[in-house]
DOKE-946737 format. One record per atom (N, C-alpha, C, CB): residue number from 0; residue in three letters; x, y, z; atom name. Coordinates in pm, 1 decimal. Glycine has a CB too. Example, Ala and Ser with C-alpha at 12.3 -4.5 7.8 and 13.67 -1.06 7.14 Angstrom:
BEGIN
ATOM   n res        X        Y        Z atom
ATOM   0 ALA   1319.0   -569.0    780.0    N
ATOM   0 ALA   1230.0   -450.0    780.0   CA
ATOM   0 ALA   1320.0   -330.0    780.0    C
ATOM   0 ALA   1130.8   -447.3    904.6   CB
ATOM   1 SER   1285.0   -225.0    708.0    N
ATOM   1 SER   1367.0   -106.0    714.0   CA
ATOM   1 SER   1290.0      3.0    787.0    C
ATOM   1 SER   1408.4    -59.8    572.5   CB
END
This chain:
BEGIN
ATOM   n res        X        Y        Z atom
ATOM   0 MET     84.8   -117.8      0.0    N
ATOM   0 MET      0.0      0.0      0.0   CA
ATOM   0 MET     89.5    124.2      0.0    C
ATOM   0 MET    -96.6     -0.3    122.8   CB
ATOM   1 GLU     54.6    219.4    -82.0    N
ATOM   1 GLU    125.2    347.3    -83.8   CA
ATOM   1 GLU     62.1    439.0     20.3    C
ATOM   1 GLU    120.9    412.4   -225.9   CB
ATOM   2 TYR    146.0    502.1     98.5    N
ATOM   2 TYR     99.4    594.8    200.8   CA
ATOM   2 TYR    126.1    737.4    157.7    C
ATOM   2 TYR    166.8    566.3    335.3   CB
ATOM   3 THR     38.7    829.5    199.4    N
ATOM   3 THR     65.5    970.4    175.8   CA
ATOM   3 THR    175.3   1014.0    273.0    C
ATOM   3 THR    -64.4   1057.0    193.2   CB
ATOM   4 ARG    233.0   1129.6    249.8    N
ATOM   4 ARG    338.7   1176.1    339.7   CA
ATOM   4 ARG    284.3   1200.5    479.9    C
ATOM   4 ARG    402.9   1304.0    285.2   CB
ATOM   5 PHE    157.6   1236.0    490.3    N
ATOM   5 PHE     96.1   1259.5    620.6   CA
ATOM   5 PHE     76.5   1128.1    695.7    C
ATOM   5 PHE    -38.1   1331.9    604.3   CB
ATOM   6 GLU     34.9   1023.8    622.8    N
ATOM   6 GLU     18.7    892.1    684.7   CA
ATOM   6 GLU    153.6    838.6    731.3    C
ATOM   6 GLU    -47.0    793.2    586.1   CB
ATOM   7 LYS    258.3    856.4    650.0    N
ATOM   7 LYS    391.3    809.6    687.1   CA
ATOM   7 LYS    438.1    874.0    816.2    C
ATOM   7 LYS    490.7    838.1    575.8   CB
ATOM   8 VAL    421.8   1005.7    825.9    N
ATOM   8 VAL    465.0   1078.1    945.7   CA
ATOM   8 VAL    386.7   1031.0   1067.3    C
ATOM   8 VAL    447.7   1229.9    926.9   CB
ATOM   9 ARG    257.3   1012.2   1051.8    N
ATOM   9 ARG    173.5    967.9   1164.6   CA
ATOM   9 ARG    210.8    827.7   1210.6    C
ATOM   9 ARG     25.3    971.5   1125.7   CB
ATOM  10 ILE    236.8    738.2   1113.9    N
ATOM  10 ILE    273.8    601.0   1146.4   CA
ATOM  10 ILE    409.9    597.4   1215.7    C
ATOM  10 ILE    276.1    514.1   1019.3   CB
ATOM  11 ILE    506.9    669.8   1162.1    N
ATOM  11 ILE    640.8    672.4   1221.6   CA
ATOM  11 ILE    635.2    731.5   1362.0    C
ATOM  11 ILE    738.3    753.4   1133.4   CB
ATOM  12 GLY    556.7    837.6   1380.4    N
ATOM  12 GLY    543.1    897.9   1512.8   CA
ATOM  12 GLY    479.6    803.6   1613.7    C
ATOM  12 GLY    461.5   1024.1   1503.8   CB
ATOM  13 ALA    375.1    733.8   1570.8    N
ATOM  13 ALA    307.5    639.7   1660.3   CA
ATOM  13 ALA    399.9    523.6   1696.9    C
ATOM  13 ALA    178.6    586.4   1595.0   CB
ATOM  14 ARG    474.1    473.5   1597.6    N
ATOM  14 ARG    565.6    361.5   1623.6   CA
ATOM  14 ARG    681.7    405.5   1711.2    C
ATOM  14 ARG    618.6    303.1   1491.7   CB
ATOM  15 ALA    732.9    527.4   1689.9    N
ATOM  15 ALA    841.8    578.5   1773.5   CA
ATOM  15 ALA    796.3    590.5   1919.4    C
ATOM  15 ALA    890.7    715.8   1720.9   CB
ATOM  16 LEU    672.8    632.3   1940.2    N
ATOM  16 LEU    618.8    639.5   2075.9   CA
ATOM  16 LEU    612.1    500.7   2138.1    C
ATOM  16 LEU    479.4    704.3   2075.3   CB
ATOM  17 GLN    565.8    402.2   2062.2    N
ATOM  17 GLN    560.3    265.0   2113.1   CA
ATOM  17 GLN    699.8    216.2   2152.3    C
ATOM  17 GLN    498.5    170.7   2007.7   CB
ATOM  18 ILE    798.4    243.3   2066.8    N
ATOM  18 ILE    935.4    199.1   2094.5   CA
ATOM  18 ILE    988.8    267.6   2219.8    C
ATOM  18 ILE   1027.6    228.4   1974.1   CB
ATOM  19 SER    962.5    397.1   2234.0    N
ATOM  19 SER   1012.7    469.5   2350.6   CA
ATOM  19 SER    948.3    421.4   2479.6    C
ATOM  19 SER    988.9    618.2   2334.0   CB
ATOM  20 LEU    829.9    361.1   2468.9    N
ATOM  20 LEU    761.9    308.1   2586.6   CA
ATOM  20 LEU    793.0    160.9   2612.0    C
ATOM  20 LEU    613.2    326.1   2571.8   CB
ATOM  21 GLY    886.6    104.6   2533.3    N
ATOM  21 GLY    932.6    -31.0   2561.7   CA
ATOM  21 GLY    885.7   -140.2   2467.6    C
ATOM  21 GLY    891.7    -66.4   2695.0   CB
ATOM  22 ALA    821.6   -105.4   2357.1    N
ATOM  22 ALA    777.8   -207.5   2262.2   CA
ATOM  22 ALA    900.3   -274.3   2198.7    C
ATOM  22 ALA    685.8   -145.5   2152.7   CB
ATOM  23 PRO    889.1   -400.8   2161.9    N
ATOM  23 PRO   1002.9   -468.6   2100.1   CA
ATOM  23 PRO   1037.4   -407.5   1964.1    C
ATOM  23 PRO    973.2   -618.0   2084.5   CB
ATOM  24 ILE   1166.3   -401.6   1934.5    N
ATOM  24 ILE   1215.0   -347.9   1807.6   CA
ATOM  24 ILE   1211.8   -460.4   1705.0    C
ATOM  24 ILE   1359.5   -288.1   1821.8   CB
ATOM  25 LEU   1157.7   -432.3   1586.3    N
ATOM  25 LEU   1134.9   -535.7   1486.2   CA
ATOM  25 LEU   1245.8   -546.9   1382.2    C
ATOM  25 LEU   1005.7   -509.9   1417.3   CB
ATOM  26 VAL   1340.7   -454.5   1381.0    N
ATOM  26 VAL   1451.0   -461.6   1285.0   CA
ATOM  26 VAL   1574.4   -519.2   1353.1    C
ATOM  26 VAL   1481.9   -321.6   1225.6   CB
ATOM  27 LYS   1650.9   -595.2   1277.7    N
ATOM  27 LYS   1770.2   -659.5   1333.4   CA
ATOM  27 LYS   1890.8   -566.7   1335.0    C
ATOM  27 LYS   1803.4   -784.2   1254.5   CB
ATOM  28 ASP   1897.6   -472.4   1239.5    N
ATOM  28 ASP   2015.4   -387.6   1227.9   CA
ATOM  28 ASP   2005.9   -258.1   1308.6    C
ATOM  28 ASP   2038.7   -354.8   1084.0   CB
ATOM  29 ALA   1924.5   -255.0   1412.4    N
ATOM  29 ALA   1909.7   -135.6   1495.6   CA
ATOM  29 ALA   1993.4   -144.0   1622.6    C
ATOM  29 ALA   1763.7   -114.9   1531.7   CB
ATOM  30 GLU   2086.0   -236.7   1626.8    N
ATOM  30 GLU   2168.6   -253.0   1745.7   CA
ATOM  30 GLU   2253.2   -128.4   1766.4    C
ATOM  30 GLU   2258.1   -378.2   1734.1   CB
ATOM  31 GLY   2251.2    -75.5   1885.9    N
ATOM  31 GLY   2327.5     43.8   1917.1   CA
ATOM  31 GLY   2253.5    173.1   1887.7    C
ATOM  31 GLY   2454.7     42.1   1841.8   CB
ATOM  32 GLU   2144.6    165.3   1815.4    N
ATOM  32 GLU   2066.2    285.3   1784.0   CA
ATOM  32 GLU   1978.7    319.7   1903.5    C
ATOM  32 GLU   1979.2    264.3   1656.0   CB
ATOM  33 MET   1981.5    445.2   1944.1    N
ATOM  33 MET   1906.9    486.9   2062.8   CA
ATOM  33 MET   1786.0    574.8   2029.4    C
ATOM  33 MET   1998.7    561.1   2157.2   CB
ATOM  34 ASP   1780.2    629.3   1909.0    N
ATOM  34 ASP   1672.5    721.2   1871.4   CA
ATOM  34 ASP   1551.1    642.7   1821.4    C
ATOM  34 ASP   1720.9    820.7   1762.9   CB
ATOM  35 PRO   1437.5    649.5   1892.9    N
ATOM  35 PRO   1318.6    574.6   1851.1   CA
ATOM  35 PRO   1267.4    615.1   1712.9    C
ATOM  35 PRO   1208.6    593.6   1952.5   CB
ATOM  36 VAL   1283.9    740.6   1674.6    N
ATOM  36 VAL   1236.2    785.4   1543.5   CA
ATOM  36 VAL   1318.0    720.4   1432.9    C
ATOM  36 VAL   1243.5    939.3   1532.2   CB
ATOM  37 LYS   1448.3    713.2   1448.7    N
ATOM  37 LYS   1533.8    650.3   1347.8   CA
ATOM  37 LYS   1503.3    501.2   1336.2    C
ATOM  37 LYS   1682.3    671.5   1382.2   CB
ATOM  38 ILE   1476.7    437.5   1449.3    N
ATOM  38 ILE   1440.1    295.3   1447.3   CA
ATOM  38 ILE   1306.5    276.7   1375.8    C
ATOM  38 ILE   1432.6    238.2   1591.6   CB
ATOM  39 ALA   1209.2    364.5   1404.2    N
ATOM  39 ALA   1077.9    356.4   1339.3   CA
ATOM  39 ALA   1089.9    378.3   1188.7    C
ATOM  39 ALA    981.5    459.5   1400.1   CB
ATOM  40 ILE   1178.4    468.2   1146.7    N
ATOM  40 ILE   1199.4    491.4   1003.5   CA
ATOM  40 ILE   1258.3    367.1    938.0    C
ATOM  40 ILE   1292.0    612.9    980.8   CB
ATOM  41 LYS   1353.0    300.7   1005.6    N
ATOM  41 LYS   1409.8    176.6    951.9   CA
ATOM  41 LYS   1302.1     69.5    938.7    C
ATOM  41 LYS   1524.2    126.0   1041.9   CB
ATOM  42 GLU   1215.4     59.8   1039.8    N
ATOM  42 GLU   1106.2    -37.3   1033.5   CA
ATOM  42 GLU   1010.9     -4.5    918.4    C
ATOM  42 GLU   1029.4    -40.5   1167.0   CB
ATOM  43 MET    983.6    123.5    897.4    N
ATOM  43 MET    894.7    165.4    789.3   CA
ATOM  43 MET    956.8    131.7    653.1    C
ATOM  43 MET    865.1    317.1    799.1   CB
ATOM  44 ASP   1085.7    156.3    638.7    N
ATOM  44 ASP   1154.0    127.3    512.5   CA
ATOM  44 ASP   1150.5    -21.7    480.2    C
ATOM  44 ASP   1298.7    176.0    518.2   CB
ATOM  45 GLN   1155.3   -105.5    583.5    N
ATOM  45 GLN   1155.3   -250.2    562.9   CA
ATOM  45 GLN   1014.1   -309.9    563.5    C
ATOM  45 GLN   1239.3   -317.1    670.0   CB
ATOM  46 GLY    912.9   -227.7    587.9    N
ATOM  46 GLY    774.1   -274.8    585.6   CA
ATOM  46 GLY    736.8   -360.9    705.0    C
ATOM  46 GLY    749.4   -352.1    460.4   CB
ATOM  47 LEU    797.2   -333.6    819.9    N
ATOM  47 LEU    775.0   -417.8    937.5   CA
ATOM  47 LEU    682.1   -356.8   1042.1    C
ATOM  47 LEU    905.8   -448.5   1001.2   CB
ATOM  48 ILE    634.5   -236.3   1021.7    N
ATOM  48 ILE    552.4   -170.3   1123.1   CA
ATOM  48 ILE    413.7   -233.5   1126.4    C
ATOM  48 ILE    542.2    -18.2   1095.2   CB
ATOM  49 PRO    371.2   -281.4   1243.2    N
ATOM  49 PRO    240.2   -348.3   1253.7   CA
ATOM  49 PRO    124.8   -250.6   1277.6    C
ATOM  49 PRO    243.4   -450.1   1366.3   CB
ATOM  50 ILE    112.1   -151.7   1190.6    N
ATOM  50 ILE      5.3    -52.5   1201.2   CA
ATOM  50 ILE    -70.5    -51.0   1069.8    C
ATOM  50 ILE     61.6     89.4   1235.3   CB
ATOM  51 THR   -203.9    -47.3   1077.5    N
ATOM  51 THR   -288.4    -49.5    959.0   CA
ATOM  51 THR   -355.2     86.5    941.3    C
ATOM  51 THR   -394.6   -161.7    969.1   CB
ATOM  52 VAL   -361.7    132.8    817.1    N
ATOM  52 VAL   -429.8    258.1    784.5   CA
ATOM  52 VAL   -563.0    223.3    719.5    C
ATOM  52 VAL   -342.5    348.5    690.1   CB
ATOM  53 ILE   -670.0    276.2    775.6    N
ATOM  53 ILE   -803.5    253.9    719.6   CA
ATOM  53 ILE   -851.7    386.9    663.4    C
ATOM  53 ILE   -904.0    197.4    827.9   CB
ATOM  54 ARG   -877.8    387.1    534.0    N
ATOM  54 ARG   -922.7    508.7    467.0   CA
ATOM  54 ARG  -1073.1    501.9    443.3    C
ATOM  54 ARG   -847.6    528.8    333.5   CB
ATOM  55 PRO  -1140.9    614.9    457.3    N
ATOM  55 PRO  -1285.4    613.6    428.9   CA
ATOM  55 PRO  -1309.8    592.5    280.2    C
ATOM  55 PRO  -1352.0    745.4    475.7   CB
ATOM  56 LYS  -1420.7    528.9    249.1    N
ATOM  56 LYS  -1456.5    504.6    108.5   CA
ATOM  56 LYS  -1497.6    637.7     44.6    C
ATOM  56 LYS  -1572.7    398.6     96.9   CB
ATOM  57 ALA  -1449.7    658.7    -75.1    N
ATOM  57 ALA  -1479.1    786.2   -145.0   CA
ATOM  57 ALA  -1609.2    777.9   -219.6    C
ATOM  57 ALA  -1366.7    822.9   -242.5   CB
END
């Protein structure tokens, strides 16, 4: 699914909050990384974020 830039920012922000509150990190190459936003961006790039976007029918 293609996301708009607004959806991407919202998803990354929500996932970064989850990570900062102790959620497990889903990417393997984030060892040593401390910034939740950078980790969330890596997860987004790899398609691993477990968040669904529901759009209203047009």
